Rosetta silent file (secondary structure, phi, psi, omega in degrees, C-alpha in Angstrom):
SEQUENCE: MFSAGAVSKIAIVTNPGNDRVLRSRAEALLREDGESPDRLEWELRRRYPRARVYEGIRDAFQQRWYVYREGRWVNDGESP
SCORE:     score description
SCORE:     0.000 S_00000001
   1 L     0.000  156.436 -176.607    0.025   -0.002    0.002 S_00000001
   2 L   -64.368  132.951  176.984    1.105    3.609   -0.616 S_00000001
   3 L  -102.348   98.964 -171.251    3.251    4.914    2.240 S_00000001
   4 L   -90.517   -7.188 -176.137    2.360    8.597    2.317 S_00000001
   5 L    58.300 -120.693  179.101    4.203    9.676    5.458 S_00000001
   6 L   -73.682  -23.448 -178.134    2.707   13.077    6.357 S_00000001
   7 L   -73.273  121.946 -172.868    0.479   13.128    3.374 S_00000001
   8 L  -101.592   -8.772 -177.606   -2.929   11.915    4.344 S_00000001
   9 L  -148.807  142.416  174.795   -4.833   11.990    1.043 S_00000001
  10 E  -110.693  125.665  174.008   -4.124   11.516   -2.690 S_00000001
  11 E   -99.840  134.063  175.771   -6.369   13.528   -5.025 S_00000001
  12 E   -97.001  129.627  171.329   -6.815   12.266   -8.550 S_00000001
  13 E  -113.006  120.005 -174.976   -6.991   14.850  -11.375 S_00000001
  14 E  -108.632  152.438  173.704   -8.139   13.270  -14.587 S_00000001
  15 E  -141.303  122.188   14.779   -7.926   14.425  -18.180 S_00000001
  16 L   -77.481  147.895 -177.522  -10.167   14.735  -20.017 S_00000001
  17 L   -64.353  -24.286 -176.365  -12.115   16.129  -17.083 S_00000001
  18 L   -91.645    5.301  175.038  -15.489   14.996  -18.448 S_00000001
  19 L   -85.914   86.738 -178.477  -14.553   11.272  -18.542 S_00000001
  20 H   -67.289  -28.914  176.727  -16.399   10.052  -15.503 S_00000001
  21 H   -67.300  -44.647  174.957  -15.592    6.386  -16.191 S_00000001
  22 H   -54.106  -51.559 -173.575  -11.812    7.213  -16.157 S_00000001
  23 H   -60.471  -50.013 -176.686  -12.171    9.095  -12.932 S_00000001
  24 H   -60.309  -42.068 -178.954  -14.191    6.338  -11.242 S_00000001
  25 H   -65.746  -47.901 -177.938  -11.756    3.634  -12.419 S_00000001
  26 H   -60.805  -44.882  177.478   -8.680    5.568  -11.300 S_00000001
  27 H   -61.706  -40.598  179.800  -10.223    6.318   -7.876 S_00000001
  28 H   -66.844  -41.325  175.758  -11.237    2.703   -7.403 S_00000001
  29 H   -61.329  -41.743  177.939   -7.777    1.448   -8.347 S_00000001
  30 H   -61.022  -37.579  176.233   -6.235    3.948   -5.986 S_00000001
  31 H   -70.315  -36.593 -178.588   -8.340    2.612   -3.123 S_00000001
  32 H   -71.386  -45.816 -173.815   -7.516   -0.981   -3.997 S_00000001
  33 H  -154.479   67.906 -177.124   -3.758   -0.637   -4.467 S_00000001
  34 L   -88.727   51.445 -177.108   -2.554    2.973   -4.374 S_00000001
  35 L   -79.733  -25.836  177.412    1.076    2.237   -3.842 S_00000001
  36 L  -164.353  160.416  172.895    2.505    4.397   -6.616 S_00000001
  37 H   -61.202  -37.580 -179.944    1.694    6.404   -9.705 S_00000001
  38 H   -64.449  -36.339 -179.734    3.515    3.768  -11.741 S_00000001
  39 H   -68.992  -43.733  178.061    1.327    1.020  -10.362 S_00000001
  40 H   -63.603  -44.570  175.009   -1.857    2.983  -11.051 S_00000001
  41 H   -57.082  -44.089 -179.785   -0.687    3.704  -14.582 S_00000001
  42 H   -60.893  -41.740 -178.987    0.048    0.009  -15.201 S_00000001
  43 H   -68.801  -45.038 -179.482   -3.492   -0.962  -13.963 S_00000001
  44 H   -62.313  -33.453 -179.752   -5.150    1.795  -16.018 S_00000001
  45 L   -62.118  -16.010  176.701   -3.330    0.715  -19.129 S_00000001
  46 L   -63.558  -36.111 -177.422   -5.354   -2.515  -19.197 S_00000001
  47 L  -105.701  -32.924 -176.478   -8.341   -0.417  -20.302 S_00000001
  48 L  -122.095   87.630 -173.271   -6.592    2.810  -21.528 S_00000001
  49 L   -55.805  -26.369 -178.049   -3.403    1.773  -23.395 S_00000001
  50 L   -97.117    4.556 -175.867   -2.067    5.323  -23.630 S_00000001
  51 L   -58.103  139.712  174.756   -2.812    6.265  -19.979 S_00000001
  52 E  -131.432  144.587  176.946   -0.098    8.185  -18.054 S_00000001
  53 E  -130.215  131.836 -175.467   -0.048    9.044  -14.372 S_00000001
  54 E  -126.490  138.886  171.200    2.212   11.744  -12.933 S_00000001
  55 E   -73.385  140.000  179.599    2.865   12.735   -9.344 S_00000001
  56 E  -120.028 -141.122 -175.229    1.972   16.442   -8.905 S_00000001
  57 E   -61.812  141.560  178.757    1.812   18.901   -6.072 S_00000001
  58 E  -138.973  131.575  172.709    2.430   17.551   -2.619 S_00000001
  59 L  -132.280 -164.404 -177.139    1.989   19.268    0.714 S_00000001
  60 L   -73.554  -15.615 -176.192    1.541   18.200    4.323 S_00000001
  61 L  -116.323  -22.436 -172.544   -2.145   17.306    3.782 S_00000001
  62 L  -153.492  151.141  171.183   -2.565   16.168    0.141 S_00000001
  63 E  -127.510  143.898  177.084   -0.799   14.913   -2.921 S_00000001
  64 E  -109.863  133.138  171.435   -2.179   15.151   -6.437 S_00000001
  65 E  -113.070  130.308 -178.455   -1.745   12.503   -9.125 S_00000001
  66 E   -98.898  125.069 -176.921   -2.534   13.547  -12.638 S_00000001
  67 E  -115.056  119.610 -177.203   -4.090   10.900  -14.870 S_00000001
  68 E  -112.059  112.660 -179.377   -4.046   11.517  -18.643 S_00000001
  69 L   -59.577  -41.086 -176.923   -6.242    9.056  -20.548 S_00000001
  70 L   -95.006    7.663 -178.140   -4.500    9.840  -23.868 S_00000001
  71 L    79.291    2.246  179.202   -1.045   10.180  -22.402 S_00000001
  72 L  -161.909  170.061 -179.781   -1.162   13.913  -22.767 S_00000001
  73 L   -67.757  135.719  167.966   -3.546   16.848  -22.128 S_00000001
  74 L  -133.261  147.134  173.635   -6.669   16.864  -24.343 S_00000001
  75 L   -69.147  154.818 -178.222   -9.622   19.218  -24.346 S_00000001
  76 L   -53.254  -40.189 -179.658  -12.875   17.740  -23.151 S_00000001
  77 L   -87.867   -4.118 -177.141  -14.373   17.711  -26.676 S_00000001
  78 L   -74.874  134.374  174.885  -11.245   16.531  -28.454 S_00000001
  79 L   -77.479  144.961  176.097  -11.268   13.023  -30.017 S_00000001
  80 L   -65.022    0.000    0.000   -8.331   10.788  -29.190 S_00000001
């Protein structure tokens, strides 16, 4: 399981932001086995082959992981 030290929560930021299925899947996987962004990326790639996960901002209370379905930023209306 993820050892966060002082960080008590990991927030998932997904792109595209309107992909509710991606967000739900990423959050579920994080709850199941949120040991690292690499592990989350590996799990997501079973369904989203181009998925990328990056560690982002971290402070004493929260860390953000950025999940890109297409491996890069896309606008909500943009087709893959």
